[in-house]
N, C-alpha and C positions, 0 to 999 in steps of 0.2 A: 332659412332666415326670414323669408317672406311671411311665415306664419306668426311672427312675433310683432306686436305693435311697436312702432318707433317711439322713442322718448322725446317728447317735444319740450323745448325750453319755454314754450308758451304755457305749459301746464301750470295752473295756479298753485299746485302743491309742490312744484319744483323750486328748491332754494339753491341759487347758484353762487352767491357770494355772501360774505359777512355783512355787506351793506344791506342785504335783504332782511336782516334781523329787525324786530320792532325796536323802537327807540329806547324803551326801558331796559331791554335785554342788552343793547349795545352799550348803554351807560354802565350796566353792571360789568360787562366784559372789559371795557376800557378802564374802568375805575381800578382794576387790578394791576394796571401797568405802572411803572415808575413815572414820576412827574416829568423827568427829563425826556423820556420817550414820547409822552403825550404831547408835550409842547414843541419838541424839535422834529418829531417824525409824524405821529398820528394826525396832528392838526393840519399837516400839509397834504394829506392823502387826497381829500376831496372836500367840497363845500359841506356835505352832510357830516363828515367827521369833525370838521372845524366847528360846526354848530354844536355838536355833541360835546366836544372837548371844552367848549366855552360855557356849557350849562352849569349853573349853580348846583344842580342836582348831582352832577358827577363829582364835584369837589367836596360836597357835603358827604357823599357816599365814601370818598377816599378818607375823609376825616373819621368816619365810622369804622372803616377797615383798620386804620392805624391807631385807633384809640384816642384820637384828638377831640372827639365829639362828646358834648354833653347837652342835654335838652335845654338847660338853662341858657345856653349860648344863642338859641334861635333868634332872640330879639336883639342881641347885641352885636352879632357878626353881620356886617353889611357886604363883605367880599370874602366868600368861602375859599376862593382860589388863593388869595393872598394869605388868609388865615392858615390854610393847609401848608403853604410853602414856608411860612415862618415857623410853624410847629415842626415841620420836617427838618428844617435847618438847625433848629435850636440846640445849643450846647454851650458849655462854658468856653468862652473864647480865650480865657487866661489859661496858658499851658503850665503844667507843674505848679498848681496853686498851693499844694500842701507839702512841698519840699521832698516828695518821694523820689525825685530825680536830681538830687543835689541842687545846684543852681542852674541847671539846664533851662534854656529859653528866657532866662532873666539877664538883663544888662545891669551890672553893678555900677550905678552912676556915682555914688559916694561910698567909700569903703574904709572909713577912718577908725581910729582907736585900735582895738584888737580885731576889727573887721566883722563882717557878717558871719554868722554861724548857724548851723541847723541842730536842733535838739529834739528829743522825744518828749511828747506830752506825758504827764502834766508838767514836767520840768521842776527844778528846785524852786520852792516857795511859789508854786503855780497851781493851776486848776485844769481839769480836763475840759475839753470842748463840749458844748451841747450835742454836737454831731459825733457819734461814736466811731464813725468811719475815718475821722481825721486823726492821725497818729503823730504828726511832726509839725514843727513850726520853724520859721526863720526868726533869729533874734539879733538885735543890734548891740552896739558897744558904746563906749564913752565919747566917741567922735561921730560926726554925722554919717549915717548909713542909709542910703536910698537905692532902690532897685526899680527897674521899669520893664515894661513890654510894649512893643508897638504892634498893633493888630491891623492887618490889611483886610478890609471887608470883602473885597473882590476875591481874595484867596480863600476866604471862608465861605464863599457861595452867595454873598449878598451883592447882587448886581447894582449898578448905579441907578437904574430906573426904579428899582424897588426902594432904595434908600431915599431917592429924591421925590418920588410921587407918593409913596405910602408913609414915609417917615415913621417906621415902627419904633416903639419904645425901646430905649437902651437902658438896661438896669445894671447898676454897678453895686457890688457888695464887697465888704472886707471885714475881717475879724482881727481884733487887736486885744492885747492884755499886758499888764505889768507884772513884775515880780512883787511879792508882798513886801520885801525888805528894801526896795529902792524906787525912787521916783523916776519918771521917764516922760518922754514927749513923742507923740505920734502925729504924722502928717500924711495926707492923701491928696493927690492931684490927678484928675482925669480930664483929658482934652479930646474933643471931637475935632479932627483935622481934615483939611481939604486936600486935593490932589497934590498941591505944592506945600503941604504941611503947615498952612496958615491955621490959626485957631478959629474954629467956627463957634464953639461953645466950650465952657470950662466949668468943672466942679472942683472947687478948692476951698473946703471949709476951714475955719480957724483951727490951728493946731490944738490937739488935746494934750493937756498937761496933767499927769497923774501923780499925786503926791505919794511920798513914802508911807508905808503901812496902809495901803489900800486893800480892798477885798481881793485883788488879783483875779477878778472874774473876766472871762472873755466877753467882749462886747462887739456888736455888729454895727457897722455904719453902712447906710444904703442911700442911693440916689437914682432917680429915673429921669433920663433926658426925654422930653416930649416936645413936639412941635418945633423942632430945631430947623434952622435954614437948610435949604438944599445944598448939596456939594460935599457931604461928609463921606470921606473915603478911608480914613484911618481912625483908630482910637488909641490914644497913648495913656497908659496907666502907670502911675508911680506912687510908691508908698515907702515909709520908713520912719526914721527918727533916731533917738539916742537916749542914754540915761541922763539924768539931770544932776547927778552927784559925782560924775567923772571918776567912777571906780574902774580900775583895770578889770578886764574880763567881759562878761556878757550880761550886764544888768539892765540893758535898755529895753525898749518896746519889743514885744513879740507879735508877729503877724502870721496869718495862715488863712487858708480856705477862701482866697480872693476869687471873685467871679465877675464876668461881664456876659450878660445874655441879651438877646434881641428878640422882641416879639411879645406875644401875650403871656401873662404870668400864669 
């Protein structure tokens, strides 16, 4: 055994730990990990890893890996970590928006007349949606019909610090249409709520009244909350209406494809 040279840890060619990797290689390796692991585990390993995890380069690389990066964003994104987290979390926060699961996830606040009903597109005296993936809609009757959802931002992954410090854009969209042969009324209310359900900000446009013999086309309504006060913890979404001629059956406003999304468009 004495004839073999001993391997010294002082040899410049000996790599003992992942910490010996050059910074650019360490960025590439760590950028492959899920963000939860990076922030809750890797960042706590040592000062070098904390420095690398906090690098703009790492989060920009993660955006490239996950398809969130476009070169045109280089001048507009000031915080790539926040940008990545918002892209990573982004989804429609409204559940069952297109009536594929009956009325699951919806609270029926008002259910008058012949009550809420679900129909297949295009429906009697109706039109197809611009989005061919939408196949059903909710329809109202001759009495007030309103339904709502309450969204907990923490449950959806949006922590208090993110909402209070970064105040990402909150975009609300809804689609509504009338029957050709009956007039109707459509209403939408969206509220940003605090921890104790106080209204922080509200979007409640004037009700839309559609006259009989309209074109019955589907129309989109959209609103983006920006620069709202800190303290938003919930979002409350409510829509609905009724027909304006009080006909028995389901001649009122039709709604579908509702959405609430947070972050860059």
